[in-house]
BAFI-3210 file (N, C-alpha, C; in Angstrom, 3 decimals, decimal comma, padded with zeros to 6 digits):
// residues 250
n [1|2|3|4|5|6|7|8|9|10|11|12|13|14|15|16|17|18|19|20|21|22|23|24|25|26|27|28|29|30|31|32|33|34|35|36|37|38|39|40|41|42|43|44|45|46|47|48|49|50|51|52|53|54|55|56|57|58|59|60|61|62|63|64|65|66|67|68|69|70|71|72|73|74|75|76|77|78|79|80|81|82|83|84|85|86|87|88|89|90|91|92|93|94|95|96|97|98|99|100|101|102|103|104|105|106|107|108|109|110|111|112|113|114|115|116|117|118|119|120|121|122|123|124|125|126|127|128|129|130|131|132|133|134|135|136|137|138|139|140|141|142|143|144|145|146|147|148|149|150|151|152|153|154|155|156|157|158|159|160|161|162|163|164|165|166|167|168|169|170|171|172|173|174|175|176|177|178|179|180|181|182|183|184|185|186|187|188|189|190|191|192|193|194|195|196|197|198|199|200|201|202|203|204|205|206|207|208|209|210|211|212|213|214|215|216|217|218|219|220|221|222|223|224|225|226|227|228|229|230|231|232|233|234|235|236|237|238|239|240|241|242|243|244|245|246|247|248|249|250]
n.u [-013,719|-011,210|-010,533|-009,000|-008,259|-007,773|-007,369|-007,637|-006,927|-006,113|-006,795|-007,971|-009,914|-012,530|-015,200|-014,474|-012,952|-014,579|-015,932|-014,519|-013,875|-016,563|-016,616|-015,224|-015,832|-018,505|-016,894|-015,454|-017,614|-018,940|-016,926|-015,296|-011,655|-009,509|-007,099|-005,785|-004,384|-003,482|-002,394|-001,985|-000,933|000,642|002,787|003,289|005,142|004,260|005,947|007,138|010,360|014,065|014,599|013,167|013,817|016,546|018,520|018,489|017,497|018,354|020,378|020,908|018,562|015,871|013,206|009,586|007,720|009,448|011,359|009,852|008,541|010,735|012,220|010,174|010,276|012,784|013,002|013,329|011,251|010,542|011,034|008,488|006,543|006,344|005,367|002,826|001,395|001,749|-000,362|-002,898|-002,777|-003,261|-005,859|-009,839|-011,198|-011,572|-011,111|-010,963|-011,194|-011,453|-011,013|-013,329|-011,068|-011,120|-012,196|-010,259|-008,274|-006,738|-003,455|-001,516|-002,847|-003,631|-000,345|-000,020|-001,059|000,064|002,273|002,342|000,326|001,997|003,779|004,064|003,419|000,562|-000,676|000,474|001,617|002,214|004,399|003,033|-000,160|-002,046|-000,905|-000,593|-001,458|-003,787|-006,946|-009,856|-008,429|-006,286|-003,283|-004,663|-006,861|-010,297|-010,760|-012,356|-013,564|-014,061|-014,792|-014,926|-016,480|-016,040|-017,597|-018,324|-020,362|-023,640|-025,732|-027,431|-025,690|-023,635|-024,692|-025,989|-025,854|-025,106|-023,262|-020,799|-020,130|-021,195|-020,669|-020,231|-018,562|-016,731|-015,690|-014,794|-011,768|-010,637|-011,948|-011,730|-008,851|-008,470|-010,460|-008,299|-005,682|-007,562|-009,210|-012,713|-014,591|-017,193|-020,063|-019,596|-019,298|-020,880|-020,766|-022,458|-022,351|-021,160|-020,494|-022,662|-024,714|-025,289|-025,827|-027,531|-027,784|-025,666|-025,715|-027,511|-026,316|-024,216|-025,584|-026,780|-024,985|-023,956|-025,459|-025,075|-022,010|-022,500|-023,889|-022,285|-020,840|-021,798|-023,204|-023,367|-021,116|-019,809|-020,185|-017,883|-016,276|-015,409|-012,342|-012,556|-014,102|-013,128|-011,342|-007,753|-007,043|-007,545|-010,351|-014,221|-015,945|-018,024|-020,475|-020,945|-022,365|-021,305|-021,340|-020,045|-018,920|-016,869|-016,650|-018,316|-021,374|-023,696]
n.v [001,055|000,743|002,311|002,883|005,385|005,367|007,998|009,233|011,958|014,533|017,202|019,571|020,717|019,615|017,573|013,989|015,232|016,532|013,706|012,203|013,882|013,697|011,201|010,728|012,490|011,092|008,834|009,106|010,409|008,445|007,088|005,909|004,990|006,857|006,546|008,587|008,402|010,631|010,461|012,194|014,779|013,179|012,993|009,873|007,591|005,986|003,745|001,433|-000,088|-000,912|000,613|-000,048|-002,026|-002,751|-004,704|-006,999|-010,271|-011,029|-009,380|-008,914|-009,052|-007,831|-009,569|-008,810|-010,239|-012,064|-010,430|-008,675|-010,518|-011,669|-009,179|-008,977|-010,912|-010,450|-008,170|-006,104|-004,511|-001,262|001,741|003,356|001,874|000,018|001,655|001,724|-000,322|-001,449|000,199|-001,091|-003,258|-002,617|-001,377|-002,124|-001,786|-000,266|002,220|003,055|005,953|007,159|009,010|007,724|007,621|007,189|004,490|003,161|003,423|006,611|006,901|006,806|005,593|003,065|002,398|002,554|000,398|-001,753|-001,903|-001,766|-003,648|-006,284|-009,813|-012,138|-010,556|-009,347|-011,907|-014,596|-016,979|-020,445|-023,356|-025,107|-025,809|-026,351|-024,658|-022,010|-018,768|-017,048|-015,080|-016,317|-016,582|-015,231|-012,538|-010,250|-010,935|-010,656|-008,531|-005,197|-003,800|-001,189|000,390|003,701|005,990|008,508|009,621|011,227|010,587|009,248|006,755|004,851|005,631|003,574|001,518|-002,194|-002,209|000,200|003,069|002,914|000,846|-002,293|-001,098|-002,970|-004,701|-003,052|-002,759|-004,811|-005,787|-004,320|-005,325|-007,886|-007,852|-007,146|-008,637|-011,086|-010,077|-011,278|-010,003|-008,789|-008,108|-004,850|-003,911|-001,209|002,331|003,838|007,384|008,982|011,334|013,898|016,210|017,224|017,008|019,089|021,423|020,391|017,649|017,025|016,939|015,174|013,058|013,145|012,837|009,836|008,492|008,780|006,509|004,550|004,104|003,233|001,022|-000,792|-001,373|-003,290|-004,989|-007,091|-008,923|-008,430|-011,009|-014,128|-016,526|-019,117|-021,277|-023,927|-024,199|-024,541|-025,905|-028,109|-026,666|-024,024|-023,897|-023,036|-025,638|-027,925|-028,346|-025,622|-022,682|-019,944|-016,736|-013,849|-011,014|-011,302|-014,050|-016,080|-015,901|-017,744]
n.w [008,975|006,653|003,951|001,000|-001,762|-004,768|-007,259|-010,401|-011,973|-013,211|-013,075|-010,175|-010,231|-011,525|-012,439|-011,931|-009,074|-007,827|-007,362|-005,586|-003,843|-002,862|-002,034|000,249|001,699|002,539|003,616|005,416|007,231|008,230|009,949|008,675|008,258|006,044|002,888|000,510|-002,959|-005,054|-008,062|-009,909|-008,382|-006,850|-009,308|-010,016|-011,243|-014,107|-015,805|-016,153|-015,951|-016,090|-014,052|-011,713|-010,634|-008,530|-007,803|-009,969|-010,923|-013,371|-015,211|-017,789|-018,711|-019,088|-017,949|-016,768|-015,326|-013,999|-012,597|-010,912|-009,418|-007,916|-006,320|-005,009|-002,879|-002,268|-001,099|-001,973|-003,564|-004,952|-003,958|-004,559|-005,130|-003,658|-001,271|-002,014|-002,371|000,116|001,418|-000,304|001,144|003,758|003,171|003,701|001,929|-001,534|-003,796|-006,794|-008,802|-011,427|-015,051|-017,902|-020,795|-024,232|-024,017|-021,281|-018,655|-017,744|-018,734|-016,625|-014,428|-015,633|-015,582|-013,034|-011,842|-013,424|-012,076|-009,541|-008,607|-009,153|-010,306|-007,418|-005,623|-005,528|-007,210|-008,682|-010,433|-010,461|-011,553|-010,449|-010,696|-008,146|-006,237|-007,330|-006,850|-007,586|-009,015|-007,478|-004,973|-005,207|-004,262|-003,025|-001,465|000,079|000,247|-001,067|-003,812|-006,012|-008,850|-009,944|-012,451|-015,352|-018,171|-020,904|-022,897|-023,218|-021,281|-022,908|-025,378|-024,570|-023,927|-025,107|-027,810|-028,326|-029,770|-029,021|-027,126|-025,352|-022,258|-019,633|-021,161|-021,581|-019,260|-018,457|-019,087|-016,619|-014,808|-014,834|-014,266|-011,583|-010,046|-010,540|-009,342|-006,725|-005,770|-004,759|-007,051|-006,894|-008,046|-010,674|-010,675|-012,610|-014,365|-016,382|-019,217|-018,489|-019,039|-020,808|-018,973|-017,525|-014,441|-012,791|-013,264|-013,140|-010,213|-009,138|-010,237|-008,021|-005,557|-005,855|-006,133|-003,641|-003,224|-004,236|-002,980|-000,539|-000,592|-002,015|000,527|001,597|-000,524|-002,924|-004,902|-008,214|-010,880|-010,434|-013,475|-011,020|-010,261|-010,752|-012,521|-015,094|-017,519|-017,821|-019,746|-019,383|-020,013|-020,095|-018,543|-020,216|-018,961|-017,966|-017,713|-019,693|-017,674|-017,636|-019,065|-020,125|-021,407|-024,059|-024,597|-024,489]
ca.u [-013,268|-010,275|-010,745|-007,669|-008,960|-006,721|-008,106|-006,139|-007,284|-005,059|-007,439|-008,720|-011,707|-013,078|-016,256|-013,716|-012,449|-015,957|-016,379|-013,531|-014,091|-017,340|-016,552|-013,740|-016,921|-018,957|-016,622|-015,483|-019,192|-019,326|-015,674|-013,936|-010,237|-009,339|-005,917|-005,900|-003,026|-003,763|-001,668|-000,799|-000,415|002,231|003,835|003,514|005,781|003,785|006,571|008,214|012,010|015,663|015,056|012,334|014,696|017,866|018,916|017,751|017,755|018,626|020,804|021,365|017,413|014,369|011,843|009,364|007,353|010,105|012,145|009,312|008,899|012,219|012,132|009,054|010,688|013,977|012,623|013,954|010,887|011,030|010,250|007,603|005,339|005,924|004,641|000,937|001,189|001,161|-002,318|-003,483|-002,624|-004,157|-007,229|-010,688|-012,229|-010,682|-012,107|-011,028|-011,977|-011,081|-011,956|-012,769|-010,616|-010,327|-012,359|-009,852|-008,057|-005,642|-002,364|-000,959|-003,459|-002,850|000,775|-000,087|-001,644|000,878|003,177|001,637|-000,328|002,915|003,756|004,898|002,223|-001,071|-000,768|001,714|001,131|003,743|003,985|002,235|-001,379|-002,336|-000,453|-001,879|-002,417|-004,580|-008,426|-010,539|-006,704|-004,924|-002,942|-005,224|-008,182|-010,640|-010,783|-013,361|-013,048|-014,907|-014,931|-015,690|-015,242|-017,158|-017,286|-018,795|-021,341|-024,770|-025,391|-027,957|-024,903|-022,643|-025,734|-025,496|-026,429|-024,931|-022,533|-019,824|-020,238|-021,673|-019,576|-019,756|-018,130|-015,504|-014,472|-014,334|-010,139|-009,770|-012,660|-010,749|-007,338|-008,570|-010,276|-006,958|-005,315|-008,274|-010,327|-013,604|-015,226|-018,741|-020,454|-018,582|-020,374|-020,394|-021,355|-022,928|-022,942|-021,375|-019,995|-023,511|-025,996|-025,897|-025,458|-028,538|-027,473|-024,148|-025,597|-027,644|-024,625|-023,529|-026,464|-026,856|-022,698|-023,695|-026,278|-024,119|-020,839|-023,294|-024,320|-020,600|-019,642|-022,450|-024,172|-022,963|-019,795|-019,877|-019,745|-016,995|-016,428|-014,595|-010,986|-012,802|-015,273|-012,282|-010,170|-006,856|-007,364|-008,097|-011,811|-014,841|-015,928|-018,776|-021,563|-021,105|-022,860|-021,170|-022,105|-019,595|-018,782|-015,232|-016,372|-019,225|-022,623|-024,702]
ca.v [000,431|001,794|002,993|003,653|005,860|005,746|008,762|009,542|013,308|016,320|018,692|019,440|021,549|018,318|016,121|013,591|015,677|015,949|013,018|011,851|014,389|013,359|009,549|011,130|012,930|009,873|007,651|009,426|010,517|007,016|006,940|005,051|005,985|006,652|007,055|008,779|008,247|011,234|010,184|012,917|014,912|012,617|012,636|008,747|007,011|004,931|003,081|-000,318|-000,366|-000,925|001,781|-000,628|-003,061|-002,272|-006,103|-007,437|-011,530|-011,289|-007,872|-009,109|-009,066|-007,798|-010,396|-008,178|-010,911|-012,852|-009,408|-008,381|-011,797|-011,733|-008,193|-008,638|-012,106|-010,295|-006,846|-005,196|-003,772|-000,241|002,590|004,414|000,693|-001,057|002,433|001,978|-002,355|-001,026|001,005|-002,140|-004,418|-002,080|-001,345|-003,264|-000,831|-000,024|002,653|003,821|006,825|007,986|009,495|007,051|008,143|006,357|003,171|002,806|004,489|007,325|006,156|006,882|004,882|002,019|002,001|002,441|-000,960|-002,722|-001,310|-002,113|-005,345|-006,896|-010,724|-012,161|-009,776|-009,723|-012,834|-015,275|-018,357|-021,164|-024,021|-026,354|-025,141|-025,743|-023,688|-020,548|-017,298|-016,040|-014,659|-016,051|-017,183|-014,047|-011,887|-008,995|-011,699|-010,059|-006,632|-005,321|-002,723|-000,844|001,160|005,370|006,621|009,147|009,455|012,058|009,355|008,945|005,687|004,890|005,289|002,559|000,363|-003,506|-001,379|002,038|003,611|002,832|-000,229|-002,537|-000,419|-004,081|-005,467|-002,748|-002,709|-006,637|-005,997|-003,750|-005,866|-009,264|-007,629|-006,334|-010,357|-011,623|-010,554|-011,806|-008,650|-009,407|-006,672|-004,878|-003,356|000,008|003,395|004,969|008,945|009,138|012,854|014,587|017,193|017,872|017,040|020,294|020,760|019,599|016,109|015,865|017,318|014,318|011,997|012,752|011,946|008,250|008,150|008,302|005,354|003,009|003,493|003,120|-000,049|-001,288|-002,114|-004,605|-005,640|-008,227|-008,657|-009,430|-012,873|-014,407|-018,117|-020,019|-021,481|-025,006|-024,163|-024,268|-027,470|-028,316|-025,811|-022,953|-023,539|-023,475|-027,296|-028,441|-028,156|-024,406|-021,638|-018,525|-015,602|-013,063|-009,914|-012,054|-014,948|-015,746|-015,976|-019,019]
ca.w [007,416|006,082|002,356|000,313|-002,759|-005,911|-007,870|-011,277|-012,902|-013,672|-012,360|-009,233|-010,029|-012,342|-011,548|-011,262|-008,079|-006,992|-007,048|-004,947|-002,902|-001,800|-001,353|001,628|002,795|003,009|004,449|006,880|008,125|007,994|010,785|008,234|008,133|004,725|002,857|-001,070|-004,001|-005,888|-008,975|-011,246|-007,574|-006,643|-009,633|-009,970|-012,555|-014,330|-016,123|-015,550|-016,499|-015,585|-012,691|-011,215|-010,223|-007,819|-007,587|-011,089|-010,597|-014,409|-015,339|-019,114|-019,757|-018,169|-018,015|-015,892|-013,942|-012,921|-011,711|-009,487|-008,010|-007,565|-006,075|-003,779|-002,544|-001,900|-000,465|-003,205|-004,673|-005,713|-002,561|-004,731|-005,660|-001,760|-000,500|-002,544|-001,797|001,662|001,406|-000,518|001,836|004,976|003,487|003,488|000,872|-002,369|-004,864|-008,269|-009,299|-013,163|-016,229|-018,839|-021,571|-025,367|-023,455|-020,538|-018,542|-018,078|-018,948|-014,878|-013,972|-016,043|-015,348|-011,561|-012,165|-013,914|-011,223|-008,004|-008,786|-009,370|-009,693|-006,782|-004,898|-006,071|-007,998|-008,731|-011,277|-010,716|-012,268|-010,019|-010,363|-007,007|-005,516|-007,827|-006,264|-008,658|-009,071|-005,788|-004,389|-005,268|-003,005|-002,075|-001,470|000,986|000,287|-002,026|-005,171|-007,058|-010,325|-010,235|-013,758|-015,900|-019,294|-022,035|-023,578|-022,679|-020,642|-024,250|-026,234|-023,843|-024,166|-025,562|-029,282|-028,770|-030,826|-027,856|-027,330|-023,977|-020,788|-019,123|-021,718|-021,950|-018,077|-018,425|-018,388|-015,838|-013,528|-014,532|-013,679|-009,828|-009,485|-010,969|-007,535|-005,515|-004,921|-004,704|-007,673|-006,678|-009,469|-010,669|-010,635|-013,876|-014,642|-018,094|-019,769|-017,072|-019,725|-021,465|-018,302|-016,888|-013,175|-012,714|-013,842|-011,889|-008,941|-009,516|-010,221|-006,852|-004,679|-006,645|-005,942|-002,207|-002,707|-004,528|-001,987|001,055|-000,530|-002,244|001,720|002,051|-000,686|-003,088|-005,225|-009,798|-010,846|-011,891|-012,849|-009,855|-011,308|-010,621|-013,607|-016,066|-017,261|-017,610|-020,857|-019,451|-020,762|-019,764|-018,825|-020,955|-018,579|-017,434|-018,598|-019,224|-017,270|-017,262|-020,142|-020,508|-022,067|-025,092|-023,421|-025,292]
c.u [-012,160|-010,460|-009,550|-008,500|-007,809|-007,175|-006,945|-007,330|-006,515|-005,863|-008,528|-009,858|-012,541|-013,856|-015,659|-013,205|-013,333|-016,057|-015,573|-013,871|-015,225|-017,398|-015,952|-014,899|-017,278|-018,016|-015,909|-016,602|-019,118|-018,171|-014,862|-012,800|-010,091|-008,147|-006,151|-004,633|-003,704|-002,615|-000,739|-000,317|001,250|003,067|004,172|003,712|004,962|004,382|007,300|009,600|013,089|014,979|014,134|013,340|016,452|018,775|018,887|018,230|018,225|019,627|020,818|020,323|016,465|012,692|011,027|008,645|008,509|010,971|010,865|009,215|010,307|012,598|010,951|009,678|012,148|013,932|013,516|013,096|010,576|010,413|008,657|005,564|005,019|005,257|002,967|001,439|000,636|-000,043|-003,148|-003,355|-003,464|-005,427|-008,463|-011,249|-011,176|-011,464|-011,112|-011,478|-010,922|-012,396|-012,584|-012,164|-010,028|-010,259|-011,413|-009,660|-006,937|-004,529|-001,433|-001,340|-003,057|-001,593|000,734|-000,443|-000,855|002,459|003,482|001,339|001,366|002,821|004,367|003,845|000,899|-001,353|000,909|001,659|002,786|003,063|002,996|001,039|-002,499|-002,299|-000,424|-001,891|-002,933|-005,953|-008,483|-009,194|-005,593|-004,210|-003,182|-006,825|-008,674|-011,233|-011,879|-012,804|-014,402|-014,132|-015,805|-015,258|-016,641|-016,751|-018,378|-020,726|-022,086|-024,705|-026,399|-027,179|-023,822|-023,428|-025,337|-025,207|-025,917|-023,364|-020,782|-019,270|-021,057|-020,550|-019,249|-018,507|-016,233|-014,807|-014,216|-012,368|-009,797|-010,627|-011,734|-009,449|-007,727|-009,121|-009,051|-006,218|-006,172|-009,459|-011,719|-014,293|-016,183|-018,731|-020,147|-020,197|-019,843|-021,288|-021,168|-023,335|-022,228|-020,590|-021,366|-024,399|-026,378|-025,553|-026,796|-028,404|-026,505|-024,754|-026,535|-027,508|-024,744|-024,395|-026,823|-025,699|-023,174|-024,625|-025,365|-022,972|-021,621|-023,186|-023,202|-020,397|-020,339|-023,386|-022,840|-021,983|-020,417|-019,554|-018,693|-016,525|-015,048|-013,331|-011,616|-013,632|-014,519|-011,597|-008,583|-006,119|-007,074|-009,454|-012,959|-015,275|-017,524|-020,163|-021,877|-021,522|-022,124|-021,492|-021,095|-019,839|-017,339|-015,440|-018,271|-020,212|-023,327|-025,755]
c.v [001,008|001,232|003,369|003,700|006,402|006,560|009,388|010,749|014,287|017,510|019,036|019,513|020,162|017,735|014,972|013,873|015,739|015,187|012,203|012,504|013,894|011,597|009,900|011,622|012,134|009,203|008,086|010,556|009,003|006,422|005,686|005,887|005,442|007,352|007,311|008,882|009,353|011,078|011,229|014,442|014,534|011,851|010,687|008,620|006,008|004,157|002,042|-000,070|-000,458|-000,435|001,082|-001,709|-003,029|-003,500|-007,256|-009,576|-012,013|-010,047|-007,708|-008,809|-008,652|-008,262|-009,943|-008,936|-011,234|-011,745|-009,083|-008,941|-011,970|-010,706|-007,942|-009,891|-011,166|-009,089|-006,184|-004,344|-002,447|000,895|002,899|002,886|-000,308|000,217|001,643|000,358|-001,701|-000,814|000,178|-003,211|-004,032|-001,624|-002,283|-002,784|-000,163|000,968|003,467|005,312|007,556|008,066|008,335|007,840|007,399|004,604|002,378|003,743|005,290|006,592|005,607|006,200|003,266|001,796|002,114|000,686|-001,851|-002,506|-002,566|-003,436|-005,848|-007,922|-011,094|-011,637|-009,767|-010,757|-013,256|-016,459|-019,684|-022,426|-025,329|-025,748|-025,215|-024,922|-022,399|-019,501|-016,522|-016,107|-014,963|-016,870|-016,279|-013,057|-011,331|-009,857|-011,237|-009,283|-006,405|-004,278|-002,480|000,419|002,723|006,125|007,418|009,554|010,533|011,460|009,853|007,718|004,892|004,188|004,055|001,128|-001,062|-002,829|-000,310|001,766|002,251|001,147|-001,077|-001,962|-001,929|-004,634|-004,302|-002,096|-003,853|-006,875|-005,418|-004,472|-007,070|-009,203|-007,882|-008,104|-011,126|-012,034|-010,609|-011,002|-009,150|-007,873|-005,800|-003,550|-001,796|000,928|004,386|006,718|009,483|010,625|013,902|015,841|018,024|017,627|018,683|020,499|020,743|018,293|015,730|016,359|015,882|012,968|011,766|012,470|010,808|008,207|007,268|007,142|004,212|003,009|002,835|001,412|-001,314|-001,919|-003,449|-005,341|-006,746|-008,382|-008,938|-010,346|-013,031|-016,171|-018,718|-020,977|-022,983|-025,253|-024,105|-025,412|-027,088|-027,003|-024,279|-022,770|-023,650|-025,096|-027,099|-028,089|-026,655|-023,482|-020,255|-017,595|-014,349|-012,038|-010,209|-013,222|-015,154|-016,180|-017,202|-019,023]
c.w [006,955|004,358|001,787|-001,536|-003,880|-006,951|-008,728|-011,974|-012,461|-013,014|-011,681|-008,611|-010,946|-011,829|-011,187|-009,821|-006,957|-006,514|-005,549|-003,867|-002,016|-001,663|-000,229|002,394|003,300|004,061|005,582|008,080|008,918|009,757|009,972|007,989|006,408|003,835|000,967|-001,842|-004,960|-007,200|-009,735|-010,213|-006,869|-007,317|-010,355|-011,204|-012,482|-015,529|-015,912|-016,715|-015,684|-013,925|-012,016|-009,942|-009,772|-008,145|-008,468|-010,559|-012,350|-015,144|-017,007|-019,866|-018,949|-018,649|-016,511|-014,766|-013,200|-011,951|-011,068|-008,831|-007,266|-005,849|-004,949|-003,004|-001,550|-000,653|-001,287|-003,953|-004,429|-004,566|-003,391|-004,431|-004,427|-000,912|-000,996|-002,158|-000,623|002,114|000,655|000,704|004,405|004,464|002,953|001,894|-000,338|-003,281|-005,656|-009,027|-010,683|-014,239|-017,185|-020,313|-023,339|-024,796|-022,204|-019,673|-018,470|-017,644|-017,384|-014,291|-013,848|-015,710|-013,439|-011,119|-012,774|-012,678|-010,068|-007,971|-009,613|-009,116|-008,682|-005,126|-004,471|-006,463|-008,353|-009,605|-011,380|-011,552|-012,064|-009,771|-009,168|-006,120|-006,549|-007,222|-007,412|-008,674|-007,733|-004,989|-004,321|-003,960|-002,056|-001,875|-000,061|001,406|-000,797|-002,620|-005,625|-008,044|-009,951|-011,445|-013,980|-017,115|-020,059|-022,300|-022,449|-022,125|-022,085|-025,063|-025,768|-023,800|-024,719|-027,260|-029,712|-029,400|-030,201|-027,452|-025,731|-022,881|-019,693|-019,689|-021,721|-020,692|-018,119|-017,766|-017,361|-014,364|-013,466|-014,123|-011,849|-009,988|-009,659|-009,712|-006,629|-004,930|-005,462|-005,306|-007,231|-007,931|-009,094|-010,914|-011,931|-014,107|-016,046|-018,044|-018,747|-017,925|-020,820|-020,566|-018,230|-015,477|-012,403|-012,394|-013,037|-010,812|-008,532|-009,812|-008,786|-005,852|-005,077|-006,681|-004,168|-001,408|-002,812|-003,896|-001,055|000,324|-001,136|-000,486|001,989|000,895|-001,883|-004,628|-007,109|-009,305|-011,620|-012,042|-012,044|-010,978|-011,097|-012,042|-014,863|-016,055|-017,553|-019,105|-021,032|-019,947|-020,511|-019,772|-019,484|-020,060|-017,557|-018,404|-018,691|-018,525|-017,091|-018,791|-020,685|-021,193|-022,757|-024,249|-024,723|-025,602]
res [x|x|x|x|x|x|x|x|x|x|x|x|x|x|x|x|x|x|x|x|x|x|x|x|x|x|x|x|x|x|x|x|x|x|x|x|x|x|x|x|x|x|x|x|x|x|x|x|x|x|x|x|x|x|x|x|x|x|x|x|x|x|x|x|x|x|x|x|x|x|x|x|x|x|x|x|x|x|x|x|x|x|x|x|x|x|x|x|x|x|x|x|x|x|x|x|x|x|x|x|x|x|x|x|x|x|x|x|x|x|x|x|x|x|x|x|x|x|x|x|x|x|x|x|x|x|x|x|x|x|x|x|x|x|x|x|x|x|x|x|x|x|x|x|x|x|x|x|x|x|x|x|x|x|x|x|x|x|x|x|x|x|x|x|x|x|x|x|x|x|x|x|x|x|x|x|x|x|x|x|x|x|x|x|x|x|x|x|x|x|x|x|x|x|x|x|x|x|x|x|x|x|x|x|x|x|x|x|x|x|x|x|x|x|x|x|x|x|x|x|x|x|x|x|x|x|x|x|x|x|x|x|x|x|x|x|x|x|x|x|x|x|x|x|x|x|x|x|x|x]
***
């Protein structure tokens, strides 16, 4: 198996760094090939701007989806973006390792996703609905992906009645973006209370992480509604019961 790890933390000695190193050790011990993008170490540029498009379709106005599609079709995708896209195409399994900051990814990882999961490459919404490359028909279908994240709060604080809100709903926008690209999204690994729990707690998290990763290779992906469960107005059909964090559950 070929595994691609996207790592987003500025401190190598952080617990995120320990989780990343643990994953590499486990993957390599299992005979996997491993590729890592250390976004802070690489100094990855997180902003989409005119510099991404050397041969713009419209020099007078930056329309990002159209320029991304034009760059992909013409082979002019920026070199740093194209390099990351090749890693995605190479991989069977993709792991994102990051801290949860202000209920989302670090800005450098969000920027990586915006630039690398580009229109034309990861997805393409055409006028013809039947020809659209999105969700289960996305450009990266056939690959598995998993989020591994840390947070300072407890699991109770991130529960359905917790102060921070339900973690399943917090992660929904990220999970749905990954599914939008066609990826099979595996249940996330969330390391709670990493600052306050102490060394024994962190050691237990690392042991659980091994089991979680191993199960992710062959386990059942998260459930998403199929495209044929929606009508022409992108609403769930009347006979479909909402079953994800992104739709109201009746």
